[in-house]
C-alpha positions in Angstrom: -12.9 1.1 9.0 -16.4 2.1 8.4 -17.4 2.4 4.8 -18.2 6.2 5.3 -14.6 6.7 6.5 -13.5 6.0 2.9 -15.2 8.7 1.1 -16.3 8.5 -2.5 -13.3 10.9 -3.5 -10.7 8.8 -1.6 -8.4 6.9 -4.0 -8.9 3.2 -3.5 -6.0 0.9 -3.7 -5.6 -2.9 -4.0 -2.5 -5.1 -3.4 -1.9 -8.5 -5.1 1.2 -10.1 -3.6 2.6 -13.3 -5.2 5.1 -15.6 -3.8 5.1 -19.3 -2.7 7.7 -18.4 -0.1 5.3 -16.1 1.6 2.4 -18.6 1.7 4.7 -21.2 3.1 5.6 -18.9 5.9 9.3 -18.7 4.9 9.2 -15.0 4.3 7.2 -12.3 6.1 5.1 -10.1 3.7 6.6 -6.8 4.9 6.0 -5.4 1.4 2.3 -5.2 1.8 2.6 -3.5 5.1 5.0 -0.9 3.6 2.6 -0.2 0.8 -0.4 0.2 3.1 1.5 2.7 5.2 2.6 4.6 2.1 -1.0 4.7 0.6 -2.4 5.8 3.9 0.2 8.6 4.2 -0.8 9.9 0.8 -4.4 10.0 1.7 -5.5 6.9 -0.1 -7.2 3.7 1.3 -6.1 0.2 0.8 -9.4 -1.7 0.5 -8.1 -5.2 -0.5 -4.9 -7.0 -0.3 -4.4 -10.7 -1.1 -1.6 -13.3 -1.2 -1.4 -15.7 -4.1 0.8 -18.5 -5.3 3.3 -18.2 -8.1 0.6 -19.5 -10.4 -0.3 -18.0 -13.8 -4.1 -18.5 -13.5 -4.2 -17.5 -9.9 -2.5 -14.1 -10.6 -4.6 -13.6 -13.8 -7.7 -14.3 -11.8 -6.9 -11.6 -9.2 -6.1 -9.2 -12.0 -9.6 -9.8 -13.6 -11.1 -9.2 -10.1 -9.2 -5.8 -9.7 -10.6 -4.8 -13.2 -14.2 -5.6 -11.9 -13.8 -3.4 -8.8 -11.8 -0.7 -10.7 -9.7 0.9 -7.9 -7.6 3.9 -8.7 -4.4 2.0 -8.2 -3.3 -1.7 -8.0 0.0 -3.0 -6.9 1.4 -6.4 -7.8 4.3 -7.4 -5.6 6.9 -10.1 -6.4 7.5 -12.4 -9.4 9.5 -9.9 -11.7 12.7 -11.8 -11.6 14.6 -13.9 -14.3 13.5 -17.5 -13.2 10.6 -19.7 -14.4 8.6 -19.2 -11.2 8.6 -15.4 -11.6 5.4 -15.1 -13.6 3.7 -12.0 -12.3 4.0 -10.0 -15.5 2.8 -13.0 -17.6 -0.2 -13.2 -15.1 -0.8 -9.5 -15.4 -0.8 -9.7 -19.2 -3.2 -12.7 -19.2 -5.6 -10.9 -16.8 -5.5 -7.8 -18.9 -5.9 -9.8 -22.0 -2.8 -8.5 -23.8 0.5 -10.2 -24.9 3.9 -9.8 -23.4 6.2 -7.9 -25.5 10.1 -7.2 -25.3 10.2 -3.5 -24.3 13.3 -1.7 -25.7 13.3 0.8 -22.7 13.0 -2.0 -20.2 15.8 -4.0 -22.0 18.0 -1.0 -21.7 17.3 -0.6 -18.0 18.1 -4.3 -17.5 21.3 -4.1 -19.5 22.5 -1.0 -17.6 21.7 -2.6 -14.3 23.7 -5.8 -15.1 26.6 -3.7 -16.5 26.8 -2.0 -13.0 26.6 -5.3 -11.2 29.3 -6.8 -13.3 31.6 -3.7 -12.8 31.1 -4.1 -9.0 31.9 -7.8 -9.2 28.4 -8.8 -8.1 27.6 -10.9 -11.2 29.9 -13.1 -13.4 29.1 -11.4 -16.7 27.5 -8.2 -17.9 25.5 -9.1 -21.1 21.9 -10.0 -21.4 20.8 -13.7 -21.7 17.3 -14.9 -22.1 16.8 -15.1 -18.3 17.7 -11.5 -17.9 15.9 -10.4 -21.1 12.8 -12.0 -19.7 12.6 -9.1 -17.0 12.2 -6.8 -20.1 9.1 -8.5 -21.5 6.2 -6.4 -20.4 2.4 -6.5 -20.9 1.5 -4.6 -24.1 1.2 -0.8 -23.5 3.1 -1.0 -20.2 6.1 1.2 -19.4 9.2 0.4 -17.2 10.3 2.5 -14.2 13.8 2.6 -13.0 14.8 0.1 -10.2 17.6 2.0 -8.4 18.7 -1.1 -6.6 18.0 -4.3 -8.6 17.9 -5.6 -12.1 14.1 -6.0 -12.7 12.4 -2.6 -13.6 9.1 -1.7 -12.0 6.1 -1.7 -14.4 3.2 0.7 -14.9 0.3 0.0 -17.1 -3.1 1.8 -17.3 -6.4 0.0 -17.9 -9.5 2.1 -17.7 -9.7 3.9 -14.4 -7.0 1.6 -12.8 -3.2 2.2 -12.8 -1.4 -1.1 -12.2 2.1 -0.9 -10.8 4.2 -4.1 -10.6 7.0 -4.1 -8.1 9.7 -6.6 -7.2 9.4 -8.6 -4.1 12.9 -7.7 -2.6 11.8 -5.2 0.0 14.9 -2.9 -0.5 14.1 -2.8 -4.3 10.4 -2.2 -3.7 11.1 0.7 -1.3 13.7 2.2 -3.7 11.3 2.2 -6.6 8.3 3.7 -4.7 10.5 6.4 -3.1 12.4 7.3 -6.2 10.7 6.4 -9.4 6.9 6.7 -8.8 6.4 10.2 -7.8 4.6 11.1 -11.0 2.2 8.1 -10.6 1.3 9.0 -7.0 1.0 12.7 -7.8 -1.6 11.9 -10.5 -3.5 9.6 -8.3 -3.5 11.1 -5.0 -3.2 14.8 -5.8 -3.3 16.8 -2.6 -5.1 14.1 -0.6 -4.3 14.3 3.0 -4.5 11.8 6.0 -4.1 12.5 9.6 -4.5 10.8 13.0 -5.3 12.2 16.5 -4.5 10.0 19.4 -5.9 10.1 22.9 -4.6 7.9 25.8 -7.0 6.7 28.6 -6.1 5.1 31.9 -8.6 2.3 31.7 -8.6 -1.4 32.3 -11.8 -2.3 30.4 -12.4 -1.1 26.9 -16.1 -1.9 27.3 -16.5 0.8 29.8 -16.3 3.5 27.1 -17.5 1.4 24.1 -20.8 3.3 24.1 -19.1 6.6 24.1 -16.8 5.6 21.2 -19.8 4.2 19.3 -21.9 7.3 19.6 -19.1 9.6 18.6 -18.4 7.7 15.5 -22.0 7.5 14.7 -22.2 11.3 15.0 -19.1 11.8 12.8 -19.3 9.1 10.2 -16.4 10.6 8.1 -14.0 9.8 11.1 -12.7 6.4 11.9 -12.5 5.8 15.7 -10.4 2.8 17.0 -9.3 1.9 20.5 -6.5 -0.6 21.3 -4.4 -1.5 24.4 -1.3 0.7 24.8 0.1 -1.0 28.0 -1.0 -4.5 29.1 -1.2 -5.7 32.7 -2.7 -4.0 35.8 -1.9 -0.6 34.5 -3.8 -0.9 31.2 -4.0 2.2 29.0 -6.1 2.5 25.9 -4.9 4.4 22.9 -7.9 5.9 21.0 -7.1 6.9 17.4 -9.3 9.2 15.3 -8.4 9.4 11.7 -9.8 11.0 8.6 -8.9 11.9 4.9 -9.7 15.0 3.0 -8.4 17.2 0.2 -6.0 19.2 2.5 -4.8 19.6 6.0 -7.4 22.2 6.9 -10.3 20.1 5.8 -9.0 17.1 7.7 -8.4 19.3 10.9 -11.9 20.5 10.7 -13.2 16.8 10.6 -11.2 15.8 13.5 -11.5 18.8 15.9 -15.1 18.2 17.1 -15.0 14.5 17.7 -11.7 14.7 19.5 -13.0 17.4 21.8 -16.2 15.4 22.4 -14.2 12.3 23.3 -12.1 14.2 25.7 -15.1 15.8 27.4 -17.2 12.8 27.6 -14.5 10.3 28.8 -13.3 12.8 31.4 -16.9 13.2 32.6 -17.1 9.4 33.1 -14.2 9.7 35.5 -11.3 8.4 33.5 -8.0 10.1 33.1 -7.3 11.1 29.4 -4.9 13.2 27.5 -4.0 13.8 23.9 -0.9 12.7 22.2 0.8 14.4 19.2 -1.1 14.1 15.9 0.5 12.1 13.1 0.1 13.7 9.7 0.2 12.1 6.3 1.2 13.4 3.0 
């Protein structure tokens, strides 16, 4: 995406995903993909996403880097569990320069979760031990958010202009937290931001044949991102051309996209290639 397509008012977001299993190739990082789609739908822009080992200094170093860039929102993913290699909250605290503290509200959430699990026969006992209580030790000034599926609460902490949100690495738990427990955070950060895509399909075997058209349209409309990629491979190649933009509301984004979409339709048709629009895909 061109820098101009991420305007100064667009909330910027970063992702720090921790997990040896991901870096070993044992587990696919579907969580970062999920969060990228979520942020895009809200009208934000993920500007950086990294994978790091379950290593205290590596995590803390990434957190310090986030602080230096000051995005509106930074997710950490994974490493919230009860075992010794779950060290993301300790790394977050180290990067922020604050201690870990047992949070009474987080302790209550963990206790309630394990009481439910024990009643359902999912765990052998209901009480808290040190391993379970570890999940309630949060960076100073952080607050827990309900995990509707698992035992480890999500965590939210504000530092300067950046809101840090720590999420578990189990995809079902991550999805449940972002869908059910973080509406107040997303509402504050993204407000009424809007993202939309318009897609055109071209019967064309060679992308380079229209590269100059795409480049000139994007240059004339720097607030719009223009991307082409193959839709069908083989002798009947089709290209999907996507135009996307962000703005304060749907009307503003529609105004941004209308002119370049019409220009592409006209210029590609004039070049002798069949082209037609697909339905727009709107964000939040």
